[in-house]
C-alpha positions in Angstrom: 79.7 85.1 161.9 82.3 84.1 164.4 82.7 81.0 166.6 82.4 82.9 169.8 78.9 84.3 168.7 77.8 80.8 167.9 78.9 79.4 171.2 77.3 82.3 173.1 74.0 81.5 171.5 73.7 84.7 169.5 71.0 84.7 166.8 72.5 83.6 163.5 71.3 84.2 159.9 71.8 81.9 156.9 70.4 81.9 153.4 67.3 79.8 152.6 65.4 79.1 149.5 61.8 79.8 148.5 60.3 76.6 147.2 56.7 77.7 146.7 54.7 80.9 146.9 50.9 81.1 147.1 50.1 84.8 147.3 46.3 84.3 147.1 46.4 81.8 150.0 49.0 83.9 151.9 51.5 81.0 152.2 55.2 80.5 151.6 57.2 77.3 151.6 60.8 77.8 152.4 63.7 75.3 152.6 65.7 76.5 155.6 69.2 75.0 154.9 70.6 72.0 153.0 71.5 69.1 155.3 74.8 67.4 155.0 76.3 69.9 152.6 79.4 71.8 153.9 79.2 75.4 152.9 82.0 78.0 152.9 80.5 81.0 154.7 83.6 83.2 154.5 86.3 84.1 157.0 87.9 80.6 156.8 84.8 78.9 158.2 83.0 76.0 156.6 79.6 75.1 158.1 77.4 72.1 157.9 74.0 71.2 159.3 73.6 67.5 159.9 70.3 65.8 159.0 67.7 66.5 161.7 69.5 69.5 163.1 66.2 71.4 163.2 63.8 68.4 163.7 62.6 69.7 167.0 60.8 72.6 165.3 58.5 70.1 163.5 56.7 69.5 166.8 55.8 73.2 167.2 55.8 74.9 163.8 53.4 77.7 165.1 56.4 79.0 167.2 58.4 79.8 164.0 58.2 83.4 163.1 58.3 85.3 159.8 59.6 88.8 159.5 59.7 91.4 156.7 63.5 91.7 156.9 65.6 90.9 160.0 64.4 93.1 162.8 61.4 94.2 160.7 57.7 93.7 161.4 56.3 90.3 162.2 54.3 89.3 159.2 53.5 85.6 159.7 54.1 82.3 161.5 54.9 78.7 160.7 52.0 76.3 160.1 54.0 73.3 159.2 57.7 72.2 159.4 58.7 69.1 157.6 62.1 67.7 158.4 63.1 66.0 155.1 66.3 64.2 154.2 67.7 67.2 152.3 66.7 69.8 154.8 63.9 71.4 156.9 60.9 72.9 155.0 58.8 75.6 156.6 55.3 76.3 155.4 54.2 79.7 156.7 51.0 81.6 156.8 51.5 85.3 156.0 49.1 87.8 157.6 47.0 90.6 156.0 48.7 93.5 157.6 50.1 96.3 155.4 53.7 95.0 155.9 52.7 91.4 155.2 50.8 92.4 152.0 53.8 94.6 150.9 56.1 91.6 151.5 54.0 89.3 149.5 53.7 91.8 146.6 57.5 92.2 146.6 57.9 88.4 146.5 55.4 88.1 143.7 57.2 90.8 141.7 60.5 88.9 142.3 62.0 92.0 144.1 62.4 90.1 147.4 63.8 86.7 146.5 66.0 85.6 149.4 64.6 84.2 152.7 67.1 84.1 155.5 66.6 81.8 158.5 67.2 82.8 162.1 68.6 80.3 164.5 70.6 79.8 167.6 73.5 77.2 167.7 73.4 74.9 170.7 76.9 74.7 172.1 76.5 71.2 173.3 75.3 70.0 169.9 78.0 71.5 167.6 81.5 70.5 166.8 84.3 72.9 165.8 87.5 71.5 164.3 90.4 73.0 162.4 91.2 71.6 159.0 94.3 73.1 157.5 93.6 76.9 157.3 89.9 76.6 157.8 87.5 75.8 160.7 84.7 73.4 160.2 81.5 73.9 162.3 79.1 71.0 162.3 75.6 71.5 163.8 74.0 68.3 165.0 71.1 70.3 166.6 70.2 74.0 166.5 67.2 76.1 167.6 65.2 77.3 164.6 63.5 80.6 165.3 62.0 81.3 161.9 62.9 83.3 158.8 62.9 86.8 157.3 62.5 87.9 153.7 65.6 89.9 152.8 67.0 91.7 149.8 70.1 89.5 149.9 70.8 86.1 151.4 73.3 85.4 154.1 75.7 83.2 152.1 75.9 81.5 148.7 76.4 83.7 145.7 76.0 86.9 147.8 78.5 85.9 150.5 81.4 87.8 149.1 79.3 91.0 148.7 78.1 90.8 152.2 81.6 90.3 153.6 83.0 93.2 151.6 80.4 95.5 153.0 81.0 94.6 156.6 84.0 96.6 157.9 84.1 94.6 161.2 84.4 91.3 159.5 88.2 90.9 159.6 88.3 91.8 163.3 85.6 89.3 164.0 87.4 86.6 162.1 90.7 87.4 163.9 88.9 87.2 167.3 87.2 83.9 166.3 90.5 82.4 165.2 92.2 83.5 168.4 89.4 82.1 170.5 89.5 78.8 168.6 93.2 78.5 169.2 92.7 79.1 172.9 89.8 76.6 173.0 91.9 74.0 171.2 94.8 74.4 173.6 92.5 73.8 176.6 91.5 70.5 175.2 94.9 69.2 174.2 
């Protein structure tokens, strides 16, 4: 992740949590992100989603999509989105296609354990500030697209592994830091 991608509205991915699985009813309940909890996502960036950042999605949960891996087949859609104090919860109906059934089977067997949300940051509703050697990104509002079931989440315990596998990561961080410095100078 870099700040320029966030401000450009690029699709972003963050780890989520499975809260409940009903394989016979073809439903998943996923907590998208924790609200009001700064999280170090690597590259000198700490990110926080403020309470209500995804509240707008509660009005149209059917527009939230579920994929079997990012870029994989569409396997379901949201049926409910509850914006709670600790974060947004998405209840999704999973289809009966071969890909959807495979995904449910892998979840039930605890092979797929990590949902990952897809969202777009909204430039006018995020703040970027430098604190010492780190940058803090605060999302007051973002556009929730949905989630995908992935082999490994986007941050948390797996963050270091994901960063180590991405050879472009350091160049992206350097570009983001340079961009932030330029952005900061324009406003001083």
